[in-house]
C-alpha positions as CSV (number, residue, x, y, z in Angstrom):
1,X,-85.7,-31.2,190.9
2,X,-85.2,-29.6,194.4
3,X,-83.0,-31.0,197.0
4,X,-84.1,-31.0,200.5
5,X,-83.0,-28.1,202.7
6,X,-81.7,-30.8,205.1
7,X,-78.9,-31.7,202.4
8,X,-78.1,-28.4,201.4
9,X,-77.5,-27.5,205.0
10,X,-75.4,-30.6,205.6
11,X,-73.1,-30.1,202.5
12,X,-70.7,-27.8,204.4
13,X,-70.3,-30.1,207.2
14,X,-69.6,-33.1,204.8
15,X,-67.2,-30.9,203.0
16,X,-65.4,-30.1,206.5
17,X,-65.3,-34.0,207.2
18,X,-63.7,-34.7,203.8
19,X,-61.1,-31.9,204.4
20,X,-60.4,-33.4,207.7
21,X,-59.2,-36.6,206.0
22,X,-56.6,-34.5,203.9
23,X,-53.7,-35.1,206.1
24,X,-51.2,-34.6,203.3
25,X,-49.9,-31.6,201.3
26,X,-49.5,-31.2,197.8
27,X,-48.8,-28.4,195.1
28,X,-50.6,-28.5,191.8
29,X,-48.8,-26.7,189.0
30,X,-49.2,-25.8,185.5
31,X,-46.2,-26.8,183.5
32,X,-44.9,-25.7,180.2
33,X,-41.8,-26.5,178.3
34,X,-40.9,-23.6,176.1
35,X,-38.4,-25.7,174.2
36,X,-35.0,-24.6,175.8
37,X,-32.7,-27.2,177.3
38,X,-30.6,-26.6,180.4
39,X,-26.7,-27.4,181.0
40,X,-27.8,-30.8,182.4
41,X,-29.5,-31.8,179.3
42,X,-33.0,-31.6,180.9
43,X,-35.8,-29.4,179.4
44,X,-36.2,-26.0,181.0
45,X,-39.6,-25.5,182.1
46,X,-42.1,-22.7,183.3
47,X,-44.1,-23.9,186.4
48,X,-47.0,-21.9,187.8
49,X,-48.4,-23.1,191.1
50,X,-52.0,-23.2,191.0
51,X,-52.6,-24.6,194.5
52,X,-50.5,-25.4,197.6
53,X,-52.3,-27.0,200.6
54,X,-53.7,-29.9,202.2
55,X,-54.7,-33.1,200.0
56,X,-55.3,-36.8,200.4
57,X,-54.0,-39.5,198.0
58,X,-56.0,-42.6,197.5
59,X,-56.2,-45.4,195.0
60,X,-58.8,-45.0,192.3
61,X,-60.3,-48.6,191.6
62,X,-56.7,-50.2,191.3
63,X,-55.8,-49.9,187.8
64,X,-52.4,-50.1,185.9
65,X,-51.6,-49.7,182.5
66,X,-48.3,-51.2,180.7
67,X,-46.9,-49.1,178.1
68,X,-43.9,-49.8,175.9
69,X,-41.7,-46.8,175.3
70,X,-38.1,-46.6,173.8
71,X,-37.5,-50.4,174.3
72,X,-38.7,-50.4,177.8
73,X,-41.8,-51.2,179.6
74,X,-43.4,-48.7,181.9
75,X,-46.3,-49.3,184.3
76,X,-48.6,-46.3,184.8
77,X,-50.5,-46.5,188.2
78,X,-53.8,-44.6,188.5
79,X,-54.6,-42.8,191.8
80,X,-57.0,-40.0,193.0
81,X,-55.9,-37.0,194.8
82,X,-58.6,-35.3,196.8
83,X,-58.3,-31.4,197.5
84,X,-60.9,-28.9,198.9
85,X,-63.7,-27.9,196.7
86,X,-62.6,-24.2,196.5
87,X,-59.0,-25.1,195.2
88,X,-58.1,-24.5,191.5
89,X,-59.1,-24.3,188.9
90,X,-57.3,-27.3,187.3
91,X,-56.8,-28.6,183.9
92,X,-56.0,-32.1,182.6
93,X,-52.1,-32.1,182.2
94,X,-51.5,-30.2,185.5
95,X,-49.0,-31.8,187.8
96,X,-49.4,-32.6,191.5
97,X,-46.3,-33.2,193.8
98,X,-46.8,-34.5,197.3
99,X,-44.8,-32.2,199.7
100,X,-45.9,-33.7,203.1
101,X,-47.2,-36.9,204.1
102,X,-48.6,-37.7,207.4
103,X,-50.3,-41.0,206.4
104,X,-47.7,-42.8,204.3
105,X,-44.1,-41.3,204.0
106,X,-43.4,-43.2,200.9
107,X,-45.7,-40.8,199.0
108,X,-43.4,-37.7,199.7
109,X,-42.1,-36.2,196.7
110,X,-44.1,-38.3,194.2
111,X,-45.5,-36.5,191.0
112,X,-48.7,-37.3,189.3
113,X,-50.3,-36.0,186.1
114,X,-53.9,-34.9,186.3
115,X,-55.9,-37.1,183.7
116,X,-59.5,-36.1,184.6
117,X,-61.3,-33.8,186.9
118,X,-64.2,-35.8,187.9
119,X,-66.4,-32.7,188.7
120,X,-69.9,-33.3,190.0
121,X,-72.6,-31.6,191.7
122,X,-72.8,-31.4,195.5
123,X,-69.2,-32.8,195.8
124,X,-67.6,-33.1,199.3
125,X,-64.1,-32.8,197.7
126,X,-62.6,-32.2,194.3
127,X,-61.4,-35.8,193.3
128,X,-58.7,-35.5,190.7
129,X,-58.0,-38.5,188.6
130,X,-54.3,-38.9,188.3
131,X,-51.6,-41.3,186.9
132,X,-48.2,-41.9,188.2
133,X,-45.8,-42.0,185.2
134,X,-42.4,-43.6,185.9
135,X,-39.6,-41.3,184.7
136,X,-41.6,-38.3,185.0
137,X,-39.0,-35.5,185.9
138,X,-39.8,-32.3,187.6
139,X,-37.3,-30.6,189.7
140,X,-37.7,-30.9,193.4
141,X,-37.9,-27.6,195.4
142,X,-34.5,-26.0,195.5
143,X,-33.2,-28.3,192.6
144,X,-32.0,-26.3,189.6
145,X,-33.9,-26.3,186.5
């Protein structure tokens, strides 16, 4: 199957338009917990930033999941985070932290876990399937680990 030169030529313009909608900023990190615990009782983690830059937070076909854990009910909300096509690579389990928000200030500081990569041919943006887990703790910038 051959795509027309018109579509192939238009793809960079479509990617630029998708990036123009990315008015928020985020970091995407690979997080590992080697097993040590800090003085505050929280696990010490190793965090490697894989991407820092523009993004867009969107709902992904509104969906929530209710989970019972340790005698409490948690609601997990599904979103998608869009980043430029040349960002990454990312893995399921990486953590997205919103570091700036032009569109909706309430998203600032929120954290999400990547649950799916949703890669496709001819994509205009990487659309990362993410879940927001209540109680998911990661230190904020400048907070001690």
